[in-house]
PDB file of N, CA, C and O in Angstrom:
ATOM      1  N   MET A   1     314.460 -22.252  91.986  1.00  0.00           N
ATOM      2  CA  MET A   1     315.809 -21.947  92.389  1.00  0.00           C
ATOM      3  C   MET A   1     315.768 -20.965  93.554  1.00  0.00           C
ATOM      4  O   MET A   1     315.120 -19.922  93.471  1.00  0.00           O
ATOM      5  N   GLU A   2     316.430 -21.286  94.591  1.00  0.00           N
ATOM      6  CA  GLU A   2     316.490 -20.404  95.757  1.00  0.00           C
ATOM      7  C   GLU A   2     317.730 -19.532  95.673  1.00  0.00           C
ATOM      8  O   GLU A   2     318.737 -19.903  95.069  1.00  0.00           O
ATOM      9  N   THR A   3     317.634 -18.370  96.290  1.00  0.00           N
ATOM     10  CA  THR A   3     318.761 -17.451  96.316  1.00  0.00           C
ATOM     11  C   THR A   3     318.779 -16.733  97.655  1.00  0.00           C
ATOM     12  O   THR A   3     317.802 -16.768  98.403  1.00  0.00           O
ATOM     13  N   THR A   4     319.867 -16.099  97.944  1.00  0.00           N
ATOM     14  CA  THR A   4     320.010 -15.322  99.171  1.00  0.00           C
ATOM     15  C   THR A   4     320.067 -13.851  98.796  1.00  0.00           C
ATOM     16  O   THR A   4     320.712 -13.474  97.818  1.00  0.00           O
ATOM     17  N   ILE A   5     319.387 -13.024  99.579  1.00  0.00           N
ATOM     18  CA  ILE A   5     319.448 -11.582  99.347  1.00  0.00           C
ATOM     19  C   ILE A   5     319.953 -10.901 100.605  1.00  0.00           C
ATOM     20  O   ILE A   5     319.818 -11.428 101.709  1.00  0.00           O
ATOM     21  N   GLN A   6     320.532  -9.733 100.428  1.00  0.00           N
ATOM     22  CA  GLN A   6     320.997  -8.961 101.574  1.00  0.00           C
ATOM     23  C   GLN A   6     320.002  -7.852 101.846  1.00  0.00           C
ATOM     24  O   GLN A   6     319.595  -7.127 100.938  1.00  0.00           O
ATOM     25  N   ILE A   7     319.613  -7.726 103.104  1.00  0.00           N
ATOM     26  CA  ILE A   7     318.721  -6.653 103.515  1.00  0.00           C
ATOM     27  C   ILE A   7     319.280  -6.029 104.786  1.00  0.00           C
ATOM     28  O   ILE A   7     320.059  -6.650 105.510  1.00  0.00           O
ATOM     29  N   SER A   8     318.879  -4.817 105.039  1.00  0.00           N
ATOM     30  CA  SER A   8     319.356  -4.128 106.239  1.00  0.00           C
ATOM     31  C   SER A   8     318.665  -4.700 107.472  1.00  0.00           C
ATOM     32  O   SER A   8     317.622  -5.346 107.370  1.00  0.00           O
ATOM     33  N   LYS A   9     319.245  -4.461 108.613  1.00  0.00           N
ATOM     34  CA  LYS A   9     318.641  -4.893 109.879  1.00  0.00           C
ATOM     35  C   LYS A   9     317.292  -4.212 110.077  1.00  0.00           C
ATOM     36  O   LYS A   9     316.360  -4.803 110.622  1.00  0.00           O
ATOM     37  N   GLU A  10     317.198  -2.957 109.625  1.00  0.00           N
ATOM     38  CA  GLU A  10     315.946  -2.211 109.752  1.00  0.00           C
ATOM     39  C   GLU A  10     314.829  -2.883 108.941  1.00  0.00           C
ATOM     40  O   GLU A  10     313.713  -3.044 109.434  1.00  0.00           O
ATOM     41  N   LEU A  11     315.137  -3.276 107.685  1.00  0.00           N
ATOM     42  CA  LEU A  11     314.145  -3.952 106.858  1.00  0.00           C
ATOM     43  C   LEU A  11     313.790  -5.317 107.451  1.00  0.00           C
ATOM     44  O   LEU A  11     312.626  -5.717 107.444  1.00  0.00           O
ATOM     45  N   GLN A  12     314.778  -6.016 107.954  1.00  0.00           N
ATOM     46  CA  GLN A  12     314.506  -7.319 108.575  1.00  0.00           C
ATOM     47  C   GLN A  12     313.553  -7.149 109.758  1.00  0.00           C
ATOM     48  O   GLN A  12     312.650  -7.962 109.953  1.00  0.00           O
ATOM     49  N   LYS A  13     313.754  -6.105 110.536  1.00  0.00           N
ATOM     50  CA  LYS A  13     312.875  -5.834 111.671  1.00  0.00           C
ATOM     51  C   LYS A  13     311.445  -5.563 111.195  1.00  0.00           C
ATOM     52  O   LYS A  13     310.485  -6.075 111.770  1.00  0.00           O
ATOM     53  N   LYS A  14     311.313  -4.749 110.132  1.00  0.00           N
ATOM     54  CA  LYS A  14     309.984  -4.430 109.595  1.00  0.00           C
ATOM     55  C   LYS A  14     309.288  -5.686 109.056  1.00  0.00           C
ATOM     56  O   LYS A  14     308.092  -5.872 109.280  1.00  0.00           O
ATOM     57  N   LEU A  15     310.025  -6.544 108.351  1.00  0.00           N
ATOM     58  CA  LEU A  15     309.444  -7.783 107.837  1.00  0.00           C
ATOM     59  C   LEU A  15     309.025  -8.703 108.985  1.00  0.00           C
ATOM     60  O   LEU A  15     307.977  -9.346 108.935  1.00  0.00           O
ATOM     61  N   LYS A  16     309.850  -8.748 109.996  1.00  0.00           N
ATOM     62  CA  LYS A  16     309.544  -9.593 111.159  1.00  0.00           C
ATOM     63  C   LYS A  16     308.253  -9.132 111.839  1.00  0.00           C
ATOM     64  O   LYS A  16     307.470  -9.956 112.312  1.00  0.00           O
ATOM     65  N   GLU A  17     308.033  -7.819 111.888  1.00  0.00           N
ATOM     66  CA  GLU A  17     306.820  -7.268 112.494  1.00  0.00           C
ATOM     67  C   GLU A  17     305.567  -7.666 111.714  1.00  0.00           C
ATOM     68  O   GLU A  17     304.475  -7.707 112.282  1.00  0.00           O
ATOM     69  N   ARG A  18     305.712  -7.957 110.424  1.00  0.00           N
ATOM     70  CA  ARG A  18     304.576  -8.313 109.576  1.00  0.00           C
ATOM     71  C   ARG A  18     304.249  -9.803 109.616  1.00  0.00           C
ATOM     72  O   ARG A  18     303.233 -10.229 109.066  1.00  0.00           O
ATOM     73  N   LYS A  19     305.086 -10.583 110.250  1.00  0.00           N
ATOM     74  CA  LYS A  19     304.826 -12.025 110.343  1.00  0.00           C
ATOM     75  C   LYS A  19     303.620 -12.281 111.241  1.00  0.00           C
ATOM     76  O   LYS A  19     303.451 -11.631 112.273  1.00  0.00           O
ATOM     77  N   PHE A  20     302.776 -13.244 110.832  1.00  0.00           N
ATOM     78  CA  PHE A  20     301.638 -13.622 111.658  1.00  0.00           C
ATOM     79  C   PHE A  20     302.053 -14.617 112.732  1.00  0.00           C
ATOM     80  O   PHE A  20     301.410 -14.718 113.777  1.00  0.00           O
ATOM     81  N   SER A  21     303.127 -15.350 112.471  1.00  0.00           N
ATOM     82  CA  SER A  21     303.664 -16.283 113.462  1.00  0.00           C
ATOM     83  C   SER A  21     305.167 -16.349 113.291  1.00  0.00           C
ATOM     84  O   SER A  21     305.695 -15.971 112.245  1.00  0.00           O
ATOM     85  N   SER A  22     305.849 -16.819 114.297  1.00  0.00           N
ATOM     86  CA  SER A  22     307.309 -16.894 114.226  1.00  0.00           C
ATOM     87  C   SER A  22     307.774 -17.897 113.176  1.00  0.00           C
ATOM     88  O   SER A  22     308.905 -17.816 112.699  1.00  0.00           O
ATOM     89  N   LYS A  23     306.907 -18.844 112.812  1.00  0.00           N
ATOM     90  CA  LYS A  23     307.277 -19.868 111.832  1.00  0.00           C
ATOM     91  C   LYS A  23     307.048 -19.423 110.389  1.00  0.00           C
ATOM     92  O   LYS A  23     307.494 -20.092 109.457  1.00  0.00           O
ATOM     93  N   GLU A  24     306.349 -18.289 110.197  1.00  0.00           N
ATOM     94  CA  GLU A  24     306.090 -17.798 108.847  1.00  0.00           C
ATOM     95  C   GLU A  24     307.398 -17.326 108.210  1.00  0.00           C
ATOM     96  O   GLU A  24     308.196 -16.648 108.857  1.00  0.00           O
ATOM     97  N   SER A  25     307.615 -17.680 106.955  1.00  0.00           N
ATOM     98  CA  SER A  25     308.858 -17.319 106.271  1.00  0.00           C
ATOM     99  C   SER A  25     308.815 -15.870 105.791  1.00  0.00           C
ATOM    100  O   SER A  25     307.748 -15.291 105.587  1.00  0.00           O
ATOM    101  N   TYR A  26     310.008 -15.307 105.617  1.00  0.00           N
ATOM    102  CA  TYR A  26     310.090 -13.964 105.056  1.00  0.00           C
ATOM    103  C   TYR A  26     309.575 -13.972 103.619  1.00  0.00           C
ATOM    104  O   TYR A  26     309.013 -12.977 103.160  1.00  0.00           O
ATOM    105  N   GLU A  27     309.758 -15.068 102.914  1.00  0.00           N
ATOM    106  CA  GLU A  27     309.243 -15.157 101.550  1.00  0.00           C
ATOM    107  C   GLU A  27     307.732 -14.978 101.534  1.00  0.00           C
ATOM    108  O   GLU A  27     307.200 -14.264 100.683  1.00  0.00           O
ATOM    109  N   LYS A  28     307.037 -15.621 102.466  1.00  0.00           N
ATOM    110  CA  LYS A  28     305.575 -15.499 102.542  1.00  0.00           C
ATOM    111  C   LYS A  28     305.183 -14.045 102.830  1.00  0.00           C
ATOM    112  O   LYS A  28     304.239 -13.525 102.235  1.00  0.00           O
ATOM    113  N   VAL A  29     305.899 -13.405 103.728  1.00  0.00           N
ATOM    114  CA  VAL A  29     305.628 -12.004 104.063  1.00  0.00           C
ATOM    115  C   VAL A  29     305.807 -11.127 102.824  1.00  0.00           C
ATOM    116  O   VAL A  29     304.980 -10.256 102.556  1.00  0.00           O
ATOM    117  N   ILE A  30     306.879 -11.354 102.073  1.00  0.00           N
ATOM    118  CA  ILE A  30     307.151 -10.554 100.879  1.00  0.00           C
ATOM    119  C   ILE A  30     306.092 -10.804  99.814  1.00  0.00           C
ATOM    120  O   ILE A  30     305.631  -9.858  99.175  1.00  0.00           O
ATOM    121  N   TRP A  31     305.693 -12.067  99.610  1.00  0.00           N
ATOM    122  CA  TRP A  31     304.636 -12.362  98.636  1.00  0.00           C
ATOM    123  C   TRP A  31     303.335 -11.662  99.014  1.00  0.00           C
ATOM    124  O   TRP A  31     302.641 -11.127  98.149  1.00  0.00           O
ATOM    125  N   ASP A  32     303.007 -11.666 100.298  1.00  0.00           N
ATOM    126  CA  ASP A  32     301.789 -10.987 100.756  1.00  0.00           C
ATOM    127  C   ASP A  32     301.852  -9.489 100.461  1.00  0.00           C
ATOM    128  O   ASP A  32     300.860  -8.888 100.048  1.00  0.00           O
ATOM    129  N   LEU A  33     303.014  -8.897 100.674  1.00  0.00           N
ATOM    130  CA  LEU A  33     303.181  -7.471 100.382  1.00  0.00           C
ATOM    131  C   LEU A  33     303.042  -7.198  98.886  1.00  0.00           C
ATOM    132  O   LEU A  33     302.414  -6.216  98.489  1.00  0.00           O
ATOM    133  N   LEU A  34     303.619  -8.052  98.067  1.00  0.00           N
ATOM    134  CA  LEU A  34     303.513  -7.880  96.614  1.00  0.00           C
ATOM    135  C   LEU A  34     302.073  -8.034  96.155  1.00  0.00           C
ATOM    136  O   LEU A  34     301.602  -7.272  95.311  1.00  0.00           O
ATOM    137  N   GLU A  35     301.381  -9.007  96.703  1.00  0.00           N
ATOM    138  CA  GLU A  35     299.988  -9.237  96.326  1.00  0.00           C
ATOM    139  C   GLU A  35     299.128  -8.024  96.652  1.00  0.00           C
ATOM    140  O   GLU A  35     298.229  -7.665  95.891  1.00  0.00           O
ATOM    141  N   ASP A  36     299.407  -7.400  97.782  1.00  0.00           N
ATOM    142  CA  ASP A  36     298.647  -6.217  98.182  1.00  0.00           C
ATOM    143  C   ASP A  36     298.801  -5.081  97.174  1.00  0.00           C
ATOM    144  O   ASP A  36     297.932  -4.213  97.085  1.00  0.00           O
ATOM    145  N   ASN A  37     299.889  -5.077  96.421  1.00  0.00           N
ATOM    146  CA  ASN A  37     300.166  -3.985  95.491  1.00  0.00           C
ATOM    147  C   ASN A  37     299.861  -4.330  94.034  1.00  0.00           C
ATOM    148  O   ASN A  37     300.039  -3.493  93.150  1.00  0.00           O
ATOM    149  N   MET A  38     299.407  -5.546  93.780  1.00  0.00           N
ATOM    150  CA  MET A  38     299.124  -5.944  92.403  1.00  0.00           C
ATOM    151  C   MET A  38     297.825  -5.302  91.920  1.00  0.00           C
ATOM    152  O   MET A  38     296.889  -5.101  92.694  1.00  0.00           O
ATOM    153  N   GLU A  39     297.789  -4.990  90.655  1.00  0.00           N
ATOM    154  CA  GLU A  39     296.619  -4.370  90.040  1.00  0.00           C
ATOM    155  C   GLU A  39     295.519  -5.407  89.858  1.00  0.00           C
ATOM    156  O   GLU A  39     295.786  -6.543  89.464  1.00  0.00           O
ATOM    157  N   LEU A  40     294.286  -5.013  90.146  1.00  0.00           N
ATOM    158  CA  LEU A  40     293.140  -5.889  89.908  1.00  0.00           C
ATOM    159  C   LEU A  40     292.855  -5.962  88.418  1.00  0.00           C
ATOM    160  O   LEU A  40     293.034  -4.978  87.700  1.00  0.00           O
ATOM    161  N   SER A  41     292.413  -7.120  87.952  1.00  0.00           N
ATOM    162  CA  SER A  41     292.054  -7.262  86.543  1.00  0.00           C
ATOM    163  C   SER A  41     290.788  -6.458  86.262  1.00  0.00           C
ATOM    164  O   SER A  41     290.038  -6.127  87.181  1.00  0.00           O
ATOM    165  N   GLU A  42     290.559  -6.149  84.999  1.00  0.00           N
ATOM    166  CA  GLU A  42     289.369  -5.401  84.611  1.00  0.00           C
ATOM    167  C   GLU A  42     288.104  -6.182  84.967  1.00  0.00           C
ATOM    168  O   GLU A  42     287.107  -5.596  85.387  1.00  0.00           O
ATOM    169  N   GLU A  43     288.146  -7.501  84.799  1.00  0.00           N
ATOM    170  CA  GLU A  43     286.990  -8.335  85.143  1.00  0.00           C
ATOM    171  C   GLU A  43     286.679  -8.232  86.641  1.00  0.00           C
ATOM    172  O   GLU A  43     285.517  -8.118  87.030  1.00  0.00           O
ATOM    173  N   THR A  44     287.713  -8.271  87.471  1.00  0.00           N
ATOM    174  CA  THR A  44     287.514  -8.162  88.913  1.00  0.00           C
ATOM    175  C   THR A  44     286.957  -6.802  89.278  1.00  0.00           C
ATOM    176  O   THR A  44     286.079  -6.698  90.134  1.00  0.00           O
ATOM    177  N   LYS A  45     287.462  -5.753  88.634  1.00  0.00           N
ATOM    178  CA  LYS A  45     286.948  -4.405  88.897  1.00  0.00           C
ATOM    179  C   LYS A  45     285.462  -4.308  88.540  1.00  0.00           C
ATOM    180  O   LYS A  45     284.683  -3.696  89.271  1.00  0.00           O
ATOM    181  N   ARG A  46     285.072  -4.919  87.405  1.00  0.00           N
ATOM    182  CA  ARG A  46     283.657  -4.902  86.999  1.00  0.00           C
ATOM    183  C   ARG A  46     282.809  -5.678  88.010  1.00  0.00           C
ATOM    184  O   ARG A  46     281.716  -5.245  88.375  1.00  0.00           O
ATOM    185  N   ASP A  47     283.322  -6.831  88.460  1.00  0.00           N
ATOM    186  CA  ASP A  47     282.581  -7.635  89.439  1.00  0.00           C
ATOM    187  C   ASP A  47     282.380  -6.879  90.751  1.00  0.00           C
ATOM    188  O   ASP A  47     281.308  -6.950  91.353  1.00  0.00           O
ATOM    189  N   ILE A  48     283.395  -6.167  91.185  1.00  0.00           N
ATOM    190  CA  ILE A  48     283.298  -5.384  92.419  1.00  0.00           C
ATOM    191  C   ILE A  48     282.272  -4.271  92.249  1.00  0.00           C
ATOM    192  O   ILE A  48     281.449  -4.034  93.133  1.00  0.00           O
ATOM    193  N   GLU A  49     282.326  -3.596  91.115  1.00  0.00           N
ATOM    194  CA  GLU A  49     281.374  -2.513  90.855  1.00  0.00           C
ATOM    195  C   GLU A  49     279.940  -3.038  90.808  1.00  0.00           C
ATOM    196  O   GLU A  49     279.029  -2.399  91.333  1.00  0.00           O
ATOM    197  N   GLU A  50     279.738  -4.197  90.184  1.00  0.00           N
ATOM    198  CA  GLU A  50     278.406  -4.819  90.123  1.00  0.00           C
ATOM    199  C   GLU A  50     277.919  -5.189  91.520  1.00  0.00           C
ATOM    200  O   GLU A  50     276.751  -4.981  91.847  1.00  0.00           O
ATOM    201  N   ALA A  51     278.806  -5.735  92.341  1.00  0.00           N
ATOM    202  CA  ALA A  51     278.438  -6.100  93.709  1.00  0.00           C
ATOM    203  C   ALA A  51     278.057  -4.865  94.519  1.00  0.00           C
ATOM    204  O   ALA A  51     277.101  -4.902  95.294  1.00  0.00           O
ATOM    205  N   ARG A  52     278.790  -3.788  94.347  1.00  0.00           N
ATOM    206  CA  ARG A  52     278.463  -2.540  95.053  1.00  0.00           C
ATOM    207  C   ARG A  52     277.090  -2.031  94.628  1.00  0.00           C
ATOM    208  O   ARG A  52     276.299  -1.588  95.462  1.00  0.00           O
ATOM    209  N   LYS A  53     276.811  -2.096  93.323  1.00  0.00           N
ATOM    210  CA  LYS A  53     275.531  -1.654  92.794  1.00  0.00           C
ATOM    211  C   LYS A  53     274.389  -2.493  93.377  1.00  0.00           C
ATOM    212  O   LYS A  53     273.368  -1.953  93.803  1.00  0.00           O
ATOM    213  N   GLU A  54     274.570  -3.815  93.393  1.00  0.00           N
ATOM    214  CA  GLU A  54     273.544  -4.698  93.954  1.00  0.00           C
ATOM    215  C   GLU A  54     273.327  -4.417  95.434  1.00  0.00           C
ATOM    216  O   GLU A  54     272.195  -4.465  95.914  1.00  0.00           O
ATOM    217  N   PHE A  55     274.387  -4.129  96.150  1.00  0.00           N
ATOM    218  CA  PHE A  55     274.271  -3.821  97.576  1.00  0.00           C
ATOM    219  C   PHE A  55     273.454  -2.549  97.779  1.00  0.00           C
ATOM    220  O   PHE A  55     272.551  -2.506  98.614  1.00  0.00           O
ATOM    221  N   LYS A  56     273.780  -1.519  97.009  1.00  0.00           N
ATOM    222  CA  LYS A  56     273.052  -0.248  97.121  1.00  0.00           C
ATOM    223  C   LYS A  56     271.581  -0.407  96.777  1.00  0.00           C
ATOM    224  O   LYS A  56     270.731   0.289  97.334  1.00  0.00           O
ATOM    225  N   GLU A  57     271.274  -1.322  95.857  1.00  0.00           N
ATOM    226  CA  GLU A  57     269.892  -1.558  95.443  1.00  0.00           C
ATOM    227  C   GLU A  57     269.168  -2.541  96.369  1.00  0.00           C
ATOM    228  O   GLU A  57     268.005  -2.875  96.138  1.00  0.00           O
ATOM    229  N   GLY A  58     269.850  -2.995  97.401  1.00  0.00           N
ATOM    230  CA  GLY A  58     269.229  -3.903  98.358  1.00  0.00           C
ATOM    231  C   GLY A  58     269.030  -5.318  97.837  1.00  0.00           C
ATOM    232  O   GLY A  58     268.161  -6.042  98.322  1.00  0.00           O
ATOM    233  N   LYS A  59     269.817  -5.710  96.869  1.00  0.00           N
ATOM    234  CA  LYS A  59     269.691  -7.045  96.282  1.00  0.00           C
ATOM    235  C   LYS A  59     270.580  -8.076  96.974  1.00  0.00           C
ATOM    236  O   LYS A  59     271.007  -9.053  96.359  1.00  0.00           O
ATOM    237  N   THR A  60     270.851  -7.852  98.238  1.00  0.00           N
ATOM    238  CA  THR A  60     271.690  -8.783  98.998  1.00  0.00           C
ATOM    239  C   THR A  60     270.929  -9.263 100.223  1.00  0.00           C
ATOM    240  O   THR A  60     269.929  -8.666 100.622  1.00  0.00           O
ATOM    241  N   ILE A  61     271.411 -10.342 100.810  1.00  0.00           N
ATOM    242  CA  ILE A  61     270.842 -10.815 102.074  1.00  0.00           C
ATOM    243  C   ILE A  61     271.979 -10.971 103.070  1.00  0.00           C
ATOM    244  O   ILE A  61     273.129 -11.189 102.687  1.00  0.00           O
ATOM    245  N   SER A  62     271.656 -10.862 104.323  1.00  0.00           N
ATOM    246  CA  SER A  62     272.687 -10.924 105.357  1.00  0.00           C
ATOM    247  C   SER A  62     273.132 -12.359 105.603  1.00  0.00           C
ATOM    248  O   SER A  62     272.458 -13.321 105.236  1.00  0.00           O
ATOM    249  N   HIS A  63     274.277 -12.460 106.229  1.00  0.00           N
ATOM    250  CA  HIS A  63     274.810 -13.760 106.630  1.00  0.00           C
ATOM    251  C   HIS A  63     273.816 -14.465 107.562  1.00  0.00           C
ATOM    252  O   HIS A  63     273.602 -15.675 107.478  1.00  0.00           O
ATOM    253  N   LYS A  64     273.236 -13.687 108.427  1.00  0.00           N
ATOM    254  CA  LYS A  64     272.240 -14.210 109.370  1.00  0.00           C
ATOM    255  C   LYS A  64     271.048 -14.828 108.624  1.00  0.00           C
ATOM    256  O   LYS A  64     270.554 -15.891 108.999  1.00  0.00           O
ATOM    257  N   GLN A  65     270.594 -14.145 107.561  1.00  0.00           N
ATOM    258  CA  GLN A  65     269.473 -14.654 106.780  1.00  0.00           C
ATOM    259  C   GLN A  65     269.844 -15.961 106.068  1.00  0.00           C
ATOM    260  O   GLN A  65     269.030 -16.881 105.995  1.00  0.00           O
ATOM    261  N   VAL A  66     271.050 -16.040 105.554  1.00  0.00           N
ATOM    262  CA  VAL A  66     271.514 -17.250 104.872  1.00  0.00           C
ATOM    263  C   VAL A  66     271.492 -18.426 105.852  1.00  0.00           C
ATOM    264  O   VAL A  66     270.993 -19.504 105.531  1.00  0.00           O
ATOM    265  N   LEU A  67     272.033 -18.207 107.032  1.00  0.00           N
ATOM    266  CA  LEU A  67     272.068 -19.260 108.043  1.00  0.00           C
ATOM    267  C   LEU A  67     270.659 -19.721 108.406  1.00  0.00           C
ATOM    268  O   LEU A  67     270.404 -20.915 108.564  1.00  0.00           O
ATOM    269  N   LYS A  68     269.758 -18.763 108.533  1.00  0.00           N
ATOM    270  CA  LYS A  68     268.372 -19.088 108.874  1.00  0.00           C
ATOM    271  C   LYS A  68     267.728 -19.937 107.765  1.00  0.00           C
ATOM    272  O   LYS A  68     267.058 -20.931 108.045  1.00  0.00           O
ATOM    273  N   GLU A  69     267.938 -19.531 106.505  1.00  0.00           N
ATOM    274  CA  GLU A  69     267.368 -20.273 105.373  1.00  0.00           C
ATOM    275  C   GLU A  69     267.933 -21.689 105.281  1.00  0.00           C
ATOM    276  O   GLU A  69     267.246 -22.616 104.853  1.00  0.00           O
ATOM    277  N   LEU A  70     269.185 -21.843 105.685  1.00  0.00           N
ATOM    278  CA  LEU A  70     269.812 -23.169 105.646  1.00  0.00           C
ATOM    279  C   LEU A  70     269.529 -23.987 106.906  1.00  0.00           C
ATOM    280  O   LEU A  70     269.917 -25.151 107.008  1.00  0.00           O
ATOM    281  N   GLY A  71     268.856 -23.365 107.845  1.00  0.00           N
ATOM    282  CA  GLY A  71     268.517 -24.064 109.085  1.00  0.00           C
ATOM    283  C   GLY A  71     269.710 -24.264 109.998  1.00  0.00           C
ATOM    284  O   GLY A  71     269.769 -25.239 110.747  1.00  0.00           O
ATOM    285  N   LEU A  72     270.647 -23.356 109.940  1.00  0.00           N
ATOM    286  CA  LEU A  72     271.850 -23.470 110.791  1.00  0.00           C
ATOM    287  C   LEU A  72     271.835 -22.475 111.923  1.00  0.00           C
ATOM    288  O   LEU A  72     272.768 -22.440 112.726  1.00  0.00           O
TER     289      LEU A  72
END
């Protein structure tokens, strides 16, 4: 169900500044803003912490190395 909301000209200007293209909808801009403020799940937080730990321990390889191994 679609609805119409009233916003100030100032807010409309701020939303317009956040658009990546003139064809992007205000709804997409608002969803992106909401997503930026959503809480990460506990599983995601653990995965991020594990990735940071592996990085510090040198258990990662560079993008360049991956490309080389794949012959690209």
